[in-house]
C-alpha positions as CSV (number, residue, x, y, z in Angstrom):
1,M,-0.1,0.2,0.0
2,R,2.9,2.2,1.0
3,L,4.7,1.6,-2.2
4,K,1.5,2.4,-4.5
5,V,1.0,5.9,-2.5
6,L,4.6,6.6,-3.2
7,I,4.1,6.0,-6.9
8,Q,1.2,7.9,-7.2
9,L,2.9,10.8,-5.2
10,T,5.9,10.7,-7.5
11,A,3.8,10.9,-10.5
12,V,2.0,14.1,-9.1
13,L,5.3,15.6,-8.4
14,S,6.4,14.7,-11.8
15,A,3.7,16.4,-13.8
16,A,3.8,19.4,-11.5
17,T,7.3,19.9,-12.2
18,I,6.7,19.6,-16.1
19,L,3.8,22.2,-15.7
20,S,6.1,24.5,-14.1
21,S,9.1,24.1,-16.5
22,C,6.5,25.0,-19.5
23,G,6.1,28.7,-18.0
24,G,2.7,28.3,-16.7
25,G,3.1,31.9,-15.7
26,S,1.9,33.0,-12.1
27,A,-0.3,35.8,-10.8
28,T,2.4,38.3,-10.4
29,G,4.3,37.7,-13.7
30,G,3.5,36.9,-17.4
31,R,4.2,33.5,-18.9
32,G,7.2,32.0,-18.1
33,L,7.9,34.6,-15.4
34,S,7.8,34.1,-11.6
35,G,7.1,37.5,-9.2
36,R,10.9,38.1,-9.0
37,S,13.3,39.3,-11.3
38,E,15.8,36.6,-12.3
39,S,18.3,39.8,-13.3
40,T,18.2,41.6,-9.9
41,G,16.2,39.3,-7.6
42,W,13.8,42.5,-6.9
43,L,10.2,41.6,-6.8
44,Y,7.7,42.6,-9.6
45,N,4.5,44.5,-9.0
46,D,6.2,45.8,-5.7
47,E,5.7,49.4,-4.6
48,E,8.5,49.2,-1.9
49,N,11.2,48.7,-4.5
50,G,9.6,51.5,-7.0
51,G,6.9,49.3,-8.3
52,F,8.3,47.8,-11.7
53,E,5.0,46.3,-13.4
54,V,4.8,43.0,-15.2
55,S,1.5,41.9,-16.2
56,S,0.1,38.4,-15.9
57,Y,-0.9,38.6,-19.3
58,N,-0.2,35.3,-21.6
59,E,-1.9,35.5,-24.8
60,Q,-3.1,37.9,-27.5
61,E,-6.7,37.5,-27.9
62,T,-8.4,37.3,-31.3
63,G,-10.0,40.6,-32.5
64,P,-13.5,40.8,-33.8
65,G,-14.0,39.2,-37.2
66,L,-10.5,37.9,-37.3
67,V,-9.1,34.4,-37.8
68,F,-5.7,33.1,-36.7
69,V,-3.2,32.2,-39.5
70,E,-0.2,30.3,-38.5
71,G,2.7,31.6,-40.3
72,G,5.5,29.7,-42.2
73,A,7.5,29.4,-45.1
74,F,6.1,28.9,-48.6
75,Q,6.5,29.6,-52.6
76,M,5.3,32.9,-53.4
77,G,4.8,34.1,-56.9
78,R,3.5,32.5,-60.1
79,V,2.2,28.8,-60.0
80,E,0.1,29.4,-63.2
81,Q,1.3,30.0,-67.0
82,D,2.0,33.7,-67.1
83,V,-0.5,34.2,-70.1
84,V,-0.8,38.0,-70.2
85,Y,3.4,38.1,-70.3
86,A,3.5,40.3,-67.3
87,W,6.6,38.6,-65.8
88,N,6.2,40.1,-62.4
89,N,5.6,37.2,-60.0
90,M,8.5,35.3,-60.3
91,P,8.4,32.4,-57.7
92,R,10.4,32.8,-54.4
93,R,10.4,30.8,-51.1
94,V,9.8,33.2,-48.4
95,T,8.7,33.2,-44.8
96,V,5.5,34.9,-43.2
97,S,5.3,35.5,-39.7
98,S,1.8,34.3,-37.9
99,F,-0.7,37.0,-38.2
100,Y,-4.6,37.4,-38.1
101,I,-6.9,38.3,-41.1
102,D,-10.6,38.8,-41.6
103,E,-12.7,35.8,-42.2
104,T,-14.6,37.6,-44.9
105,E,-14.4,40.6,-47.1
106,V,-15.3,44.0,-45.4
107,K,-18.9,44.1,-45.9
108,N,-21.5,47.1,-47.2
109,V,-22.9,47.1,-43.5
110,D,-19.5,47.4,-42.0
111,Y,-18.4,50.4,-44.2
112,L,-22.1,52.0,-43.6
113,E,-21.2,51.7,-39.6
114,Y,-17.9,53.5,-40.4
115,L,-19.6,56.3,-42.3
116,F,-22.5,56.7,-39.6
117,W,-19.6,57.2,-37.1
118,L,-17.9,59.8,-39.0
119,R,-20.9,61.9,-39.8
120,R,-22.0,61.8,-36.3
121,V,-18.5,62.8,-34.8
122,F,-17.2,65.1,-37.4
123,V,-20.1,67.6,-37.7
124,D,-18.2,70.6,-38.0
125,M,-15.9,68.6,-41.1
126,P,-18.4,67.3,-43.3
127,Q,-15.4,66.8,-45.8
128,V,-14.0,64.1,-43.7
129,Y,-17.4,61.8,-44.3
130,Q,-17.3,63.1,-47.8
131,E,-13.7,61.6,-48.7
132,A,-14.8,58.4,-47.1
133,L,-17.6,57.7,-49.3
134,P,-17.1,54.8,-51.7
135,D,-17.3,55.7,-55.5
136,T,-21.0,54.4,-56.4
137,L,-20.8,55.8,-59.9
138,C,-18.0,52.7,-60.5
139,W,-20.7,50.6,-62.0
140,R,-21.2,52.5,-64.7
141,R,-20.3,51.4,-68.1
142,P,-21.0,53.6,-71.5
143,L,-22.8,50.4,-73.1
144,A,-24.3,48.7,-70.0
145,Y,-27.4,49.5,-68.0
146,N,-26.1,49.4,-64.3
147,E,-28.0,52.2,-62.8
148,P,-29.6,50.1,-60.1
149,Y,-26.2,49.3,-58.8
150,V,-25.5,52.8,-58.6
151,E,-28.4,53.8,-56.8
152,Y,-28.9,50.8,-54.5
153,Y,-26.0,48.1,-54.3
154,F,-24.1,50.3,-51.3
155,R,-27.1,51.2,-49.1
156,S,-29.8,48.7,-49.7
157,P,-30.2,46.1,-46.9
158,N,-30.6,43.7,-49.6
159,Y,-26.8,44.1,-50.2
160,Y,-25.8,44.4,-46.5
161,T,-23.7,41.2,-46.6
162,Y,-22.3,42.0,-49.9
163,P,-18.6,43.1,-50.1
164,V,-18.1,46.7,-50.4
165,V,-16.5,48.1,-53.6
166,G,-15.9,51.4,-55.2
167,V,-13.2,52.1,-52.2
168,T,-9.8,53.2,-52.8
169,W,-6.8,52.1,-51.3
170,I,-6.5,55.1,-49.2
171,Q,-10.1,55.0,-47.8
172,A,-9.6,50.9,-47.0
173,S,-6.3,52.2,-44.9
174,N,-8.5,54.6,-43.1
175,F,-11.1,52.2,-42.4
176,C,-8.5,50.1,-40.7
177,D,-7.3,52.9,-38.6
178,W,-11.0,53.7,-37.6
179,R,-11.7,50.1,-36.8
180,T,-8.5,49.7,-34.5
181,D,-9.6,52.6,-32.6
182,R,-13.4,51.2,-32.2
183,V,-12.1,47.9,-31.0
184,N,-9.8,49.0,-28.3
185,E,-12.5,51.6,-27.2
186,Q,-14.8,48.9,-26.5
187,R,-12.1,46.8,-24.8
188,L,-11.5,49.6,-22.3
189,V,-15.3,49.8,-21.9
190,D,-15.6,46.3,-21.1
191,K,-12.8,46.7,-18.3
192,G,-15.0,49.6,-16.9
193,I,-11.9,51.6,-17.6
194,L,-14.0,54.2,-20.1
195,R,-17.6,54.6,-20.8
196,F,-19.1,55.0,-23.9
197,A,-19.7,59.1,-24.6
198,P,-21.1,59.8,-28.0
199,E,-22.7,62.7,-27.1
200,D,-19.2,64.0,-25.8
201,Q,-17.3,62.8,-28.8
202,S,-17.0,65.5,-31.4
203,G,-14.2,66.5,-33.9
204,A,-10.6,65.8,-32.3
205,N,-12.0,65.0,-29.1
206,N,-12.9,61.2,-30.3
207,F,-11.3,58.2,-28.8
208,N,-7.9,57.5,-30.6
209,T,-5.5,54.5,-29.2
210,E,-2.5,56.5,-29.4
211,A,-3.7,59.7,-28.3
212,Y,-5.3,57.9,-25.3
213,M,-1.9,56.4,-24.5
214,A,-0.1,59.5,-24.8
215,G,-2.4,61.4,-22.3
216,Q,-4.4,63.2,-24.8
217,Y,-7.8,61.6,-24.4
218,D,-9.9,61.8,-20.9
219,T,-13.4,62.1,-22.2
220,G,-15.3,59.0,-20.8
221,V,-12.6,57.8,-18.6
222,E,-14.1,56.3,-15.5
223,R,-10.9,55.4,-14.0
224,G,-7.2,54.0,-14.7
225,L,-5.2,51.1,-13.7
226,P,-3.6,51.2,-10.0
227,S,0.2,52.5,-10.4
228,M,2.5,50.4,-8.7
229,S,5.0,53.3,-8.2
230,G,2.9,55.1,-5.9
231,E,1.6,57.7,-8.4
232,G,-2.4,56.7,-7.9
233,E,-3.8,55.8,-11.3
234,R,-2.5,56.0,-14.4
235,T,-3.7,55.0,-18.4
236,V,-3.7,51.8,-19.8
237,R,-0.4,51.1,-21.9
238,M,0.4,48.4,-24.3
239,E,2.5,46.4,-21.6
240,D,-0.8,45.7,-19.8
241,G,-2.0,43.4,-22.8
242,I,-5.5,45.3,-22.9
243,L,-5.3,46.9,-26.1
244,L,-4.8,44.9,-29.4
245,P,-2.4,45.9,-32.1
246,R,-3.7,47.9,-35.1
247,Y,-6.1,46.4,-37.8
248,Q,-4.5,47.1,-41.0
249,L,-4.2,45.9,-44.9
250,P,-2.3,42.6,-45.3
251,T,0.9,42.7,-47.1
252,E,1.0,41.0,-50.4
253,A,3.1,37.8,-48.9
254,E,0.4,37.5,-46.1
255,W,-2.5,37.8,-48.4
256,E,-0.9,35.1,-50.8
257,Y,0.0,32.8,-48.0
258,A,-3.5,32.9,-46.4
259,A,-5.2,32.4,-49.8
260,L,-3.3,29.5,-50.5
261,A,-3.8,27.9,-47.0
262,L,-1.1,25.1,-47.8
263,K,-1.4,24.0,-44.1
264,G,-4.4,21.7,-45.2
265,N,-1.7,19.6,-47.7
266,S,0.9,19.3,-44.6
267,E,-1.3,18.2,-41.9
268,D,-0.4,14.5,-42.0
269,S,3.3,15.0,-42.9
270,P,4.9,18.0,-41.1
271,E,7.6,19.8,-43.1
272,R,6.5,18.4,-46.1
273,I,3.7,19.8,-48.7
274,W,2.4,16.7,-50.8
275,T,0.5,18.9,-53.2
276,H,0.9,22.7,-54.3
277,R,-2.0,24.5,-55.1
278,L,-3.3,26.7,-57.9
279,Y,-6.2,27.8,-56.3
280,P,-7.2,28.1,-52.5
281,W,-8.5,24.8,-52.9
282,N,-6.6,21.4,-54.4
283,G,-6.9,20.6,-57.9
284,H,-6.9,22.4,-61.3
285,Y,-10.7,22.8,-61.4
286,L,-13.2,25.2,-60.1
287,R,-16.0,22.9,-59.1
288,K,-16.5,20.8,-56.2
289,D,-15.6,17.2,-56.4
290,T,-17.4,15.9,-53.4
291,K,-20.7,13.5,-54.1
292,R,-22.9,15.8,-52.1
293,N,-21.8,18.9,-54.0
294,L,-20.5,17.6,-57.0
295,G,-20.1,20.2,-60.0
296,K,-20.9,23.2,-58.1
297,F,-18.8,26.1,-58.6
298,M,-16.4,27.1,-55.7
299,A,-15.8,30.8,-56.5
300,N,-17.7,34.0,-58.1
301,F,-15.9,34.5,-61.4
302,K,-16.9,34.9,-65.1
303,R,-16.9,31.3,-67.0
304,G,-16.7,33.0,-70.4
305,R,-17.8,35.7,-72.5
306,G,-21.4,37.1,-71.5
307,D,-21.7,34.3,-68.9
308,M,-21.6,35.7,-65.5
309,M,-23.8,33.3,-63.5
310,G,-25.0,30.3,-66.1
311,L,-28.5,29.5,-67.0
312,A,-31.9,29.9,-65.3
313,G,-32.3,26.9,-63.1
314,A,-29.0,26.0,-62.8
315,L,-27.1,29.0,-61.8
316,N,-23.5,27.9,-61.8
317,D,-22.0,30.5,-59.1
318,R,-25.3,32.1,-58.0
319,G,-23.9,35.6,-58.8
320,S,-24.6,38.0,-61.5
321,L,-22.3,40.6,-60.0
322,T,-20.9,40.0,-56.2
323,V,-22.4,37.6,-53.6
324,P,-22.6,37.7,-49.8
325,V,-19.1,37.6,-48.3
326,D,-19.4,34.1,-46.7
327,S,-20.5,32.4,-49.9
328,Y,-19.2,29.0,-51.1
329,W,-16.5,27.0,-49.2
330,P,-13.8,28.5,-46.8
331,N,-10.2,27.4,-47.4
332,D,-8.2,25.3,-44.9
333,F,-7.5,28.9,-42.8
334,G,-11.3,29.3,-42.5
335,L,-11.3,32.1,-44.9
336,Y,-14.1,32.9,-47.5
337,C,-13.8,34.2,-51.0
338,M,-10.0,34.2,-51.3
339,A,-10.5,33.7,-54.8
340,G,-13.4,35.4,-56.8
341,N,-16.3,37.8,-55.7
342,V,-14.2,40.8,-55.6
343,N,-10.5,41.5,-55.8
344,E,-8.7,42.9,-52.6
345,W,-6.4,45.9,-51.9
346,V,-3.1,44.6,-50.2
347,R,-0.7,47.1,-48.7
348,D,2.4,46.7,-50.8
349,V,3.5,49.3,-53.6
350,Y,3.7,47.8,-57.0
351,R,6.8,47.0,-58.6
352,S,7.3,44.4,-61.5
353,S,10.6,42.9,-59.8
354,S,9.5,43.3,-56.3
355,S,10.0,39.3,-56.0
356,E,13.8,39.5,-57.1
357,D,14.2,42.6,-54.5
358,V,12.3,42.0,-51.3
359,E,13.4,40.4,-47.9
360,D,12.8,36.8,-47.8
361,F,11.1,37.1,-44.1
362,N,8.0,39.0,-44.2
363,P,8.5,40.8,-47.7
364,F,6.9,44.0,-48.3
365,R,7.3,47.3,-50.3
366,G,6.3,50.2,-49.2
367,N,8.2,51.2,-45.9
368,I,8.1,54.9,-44.8
369,F,9.6,55.1,-41.7
370,K,8.1,57.6,-39.2
371,V,8.2,58.6,-35.6
372,M,5.8,60.8,-33.5
373,E,6.5,64.2,-33.4
374,K,7.7,65.8,-30.2
375,D,8.4,69.4,-28.9
376,E,11.7,70.6,-27.7
377,D,10.9,69.4,-24.1
378,G,10.5,65.8,-25.6
379,N,6.8,65.7,-25.0
380,F,4.5,64.6,-27.8
381,V,2.9,67.4,-29.8
382,E,-0.9,68.2,-29.7
383,K,-2.9,65.6,-31.7
384,D,-4.2,66.8,-35.2
385,S,-7.9,68.1,-36.2
386,L,-9.0,64.3,-36.5
387,G,-7.8,63.2,-33.0
388,R,-4.5,61.6,-34.3
389,M,-1.1,61.7,-33.0
390,K,1.1,63.5,-35.5
391,Y,3.8,61.8,-37.3
392,R,6.9,62.8,-39.3
393,E,9.6,61.0,-41.4
394,M,13.1,60.5,-39.8
395,T,15.7,62.5,-40.9
396,D,18.8,61.7,-42.8
397,E,21.0,63.1,-39.9
398,E,18.8,60.5,-37.8
399,N,19.5,57.5,-39.9
400,A,23.0,58.4,-40.5
401,H,24.6,55.6,-38.3
402,R,22.0,53.1,-38.8
403,H,23.1,49.7,-40.5
404,N,19.6,48.4,-41.4
405,Y,18.3,51.4,-43.1
406,R,19.9,54.8,-44.2
407,R,16.8,56.4,-45.7
408,S,13.1,56.7,-44.2
409,Y,11.4,56.8,-47.6
410,N,11.8,53.1,-48.9
411,I,8.9,52.7,-51.3
412,N,11.3,52.9,-54.5
413,Y,14.2,51.2,-52.9
414,K,16.4,49.5,-55.5
415,D,13.6,50.5,-58.0
416,G,13.2,54.1,-58.6
417,D,15.4,55.8,-56.0
418,V,18.6,57.5,-57.4
419,Q,21.0,54.4,-56.6
420,S,18.7,52.5,-59.4
421,S,18.4,55.0,-62.0
422,V,20.3,55.9,-65.2
423,V,20.6,59.6,-65.1
424,D,23.2,62.3,-66.8
425,D,23.4,64.5,-63.7
426,W,24.6,62.7,-60.6
427,M,24.5,65.8,-58.9
428,A,21.0,66.1,-59.3
429,E,18.8,66.9,-56.2
430,D,18.2,63.5,-54.2
431,T,14.3,63.7,-54.1
432,P,12.6,60.9,-52.6
433,G,9.9,60.3,-55.3
434,S,10.6,58.2,-58.3
435,S,10.5,60.5,-61.2
436,R,13.6,59.8,-62.8
437,M,12.7,56.1,-63.6
438,Y,8.9,56.0,-63.9
439,K,8.1,59.6,-65.2
440,Q,8.9,60.9,-68.7
441,G,8.2,64.3,-69.8
442,D,7.7,67.6,-68.0
443,E,5.6,67.9,-65.0
444,N,2.7,69.1,-66.9
445,G,2.3,65.9,-68.5
446,V,3.7,66.4,-71.7
447,G,5.3,63.3,-72.8
448,M,5.0,59.7,-71.8
449,R,4.4,58.6,-68.3
450,S,4.4,55.2,-66.7
451,L,1.4,53.8,-64.7
452,V,4.2,52.6,-62.2
453,T,4.6,55.2,-59.7
454,D,5.1,55.3,-55.9
455,R,1.0,55.5,-55.6
456,A,0.6,52.3,-57.6
457,R,-0.8,49.6,-55.1
458,V,-1.2,45.8,-55.7
459,Y,-4.6,44.1,-55.8
460,K,-5.2,40.2,-55.7
461,G,-7.7,37.4,-55.8
462,G,-10.0,38.2,-59.0
463,G,-13.4,39.1,-59.1
464,W,-16.7,38.5,-60.5
465,R,-15.7,40.3,-63.6
466,D,-12.4,38.1,-64.1
467,K,-11.9,34.7,-65.8
468,A,-10.3,32.1,-64.0
469,Y,-6.9,33.1,-64.6
470,W,-7.1,36.0,-61.8
471,L,-8.2,33.8,-59.2
472,V,-4.8,32.2,-59.0
473,P,-3.3,33.9,-55.7
474,G,-0.1,34.3,-57.1
475,N,-1.3,36.7,-60.0
476,R,-1.0,40.3,-59.3
477,R,-2.2,43.6,-60.7
478,F,-2.0,47.1,-59.6
479,L,-4.1,50.5,-59.6
480,D,-3.5,53.8,-58.5
481,E,-4.0,54.2,-54.6
482,G,-6.7,57.0,-55.3
483,E,-8.9,54.9,-57.8
484,S,-11.5,52.0,-57.4
485,R,-13.4,49.5,-59.1
486,D,-16.8,47.8,-59.1
487,D,-15.0,44.6,-58.3
488,L,-12.2,45.6,-56.0
489,G,-12.9,45.4,-52.1
490,F,-10.7,44.7,-49.4
491,R,-10.1,42.8,-45.8
492,C,-8.1,43.9,-42.9
493,S,-5.4,41.8,-40.8
494,M,-3.4,42.5,-37.7
495,V,0.0,41.4,-36.7
496,R,0.2,38.3,-34.2
497,L,2.5,39.0,-31.2
498,G,4.6,36.4,-29.3
499,S,4.6,32.8,-30.2
500,P,3.6,31.8,-33.8
501,D,1.7,28.8,-33.0
502,G,-0.1,30.0,-29.8
503,Y,1.8,27.9,-27.1
504,R,-0.1,24.8,-28.6
């Protein structure tokens, strides 16, 4: 009997040892931390030694509407014949960090909520609302009757769950910024730190995550968090793990990785992908091959000239134009309509040779490195008229001794900057734009001009107007960031902080 009890006790102690070695965290420290510093031996969260605070926060929560995408290595670029001879997506193996992305494209009702908020808050600045309106005239064609969509598509409740279109890259980015603030505002309300005060929010006096953390927003603040340094209450900081990172457009690499969802082809054999993918599903066909749904289309696209949805009584993709954002079957990451329905904006600036230039870890073209503006005393300057903190580009003097980069403006790095351009006058002024390589003729527009500029943004995925070729995630096109289309929408993403696999 004693031997049996001893064996059981040994097993319990062993299990406890294993759990503690896995970094289960504690009430006074974060994941893998005890309540005492391993560097100094001082206690965390102790007022007597100054009150250095360490949150017990363990994992990043998934934001509203998002799906977790575990990162990894994959072959980015062309997996289909280059039938348009663009030569702008040469295959290359890259690695993408884990991230979150919207389960569906942003819906009309989502964007209407955004517009409602803008109209209510910026009463004295109607141009803010006007500049955010999608271009409903994008539906018009000289030789087609699309006026019903001009009038009804965006605002009719019949289209609430359809993807918003007619939105520029700039408008989509602004929506992401607004969504970040509304989500974090709700999280603070849920914690009892803020109260909803819509009647008090007007103009610049609206909740902005960065302005709140900088101490420049106090409307509706009910309480702060207790300060361990003996200073009473304080504002929430990023270190507390309450606020989420910003919503933003996905990079081209993130979007393509999420669309292919090759995880589904490697689950039974780690470190090996048995079958590459042409579309977000297996096979070189566009129809479902299961017995129950045999022959049904898996995306909304144009099958051929004049065939947008098939014949009456047997509609193939059940959409003459767009369809609800949760239509068809999700891919192996649980994402809907990553091929077809509408094309989607991504964050990257377009260059045909980006695949040859960008890094192999989190590749991206479009960086402009900025910092928050500060006054002479080192304090953040007053927020702008929209309630946002002000940023400025880092100067060449600040970047002079850096080894990882030397300039703040990197949109045209290695493709449009002075070093990559053929110019006669090497003493010419080094301006940040790309006019040497991508604009020909004078400033008044006389002469040839390239469509490839520092404002050209990538979009991917194919839409209801496109044939199957553009449904391939590796294929890419571009459009000026201030223009829009009736088959172009977007979805948001968010970085994943900490472990790439969620501490499985």
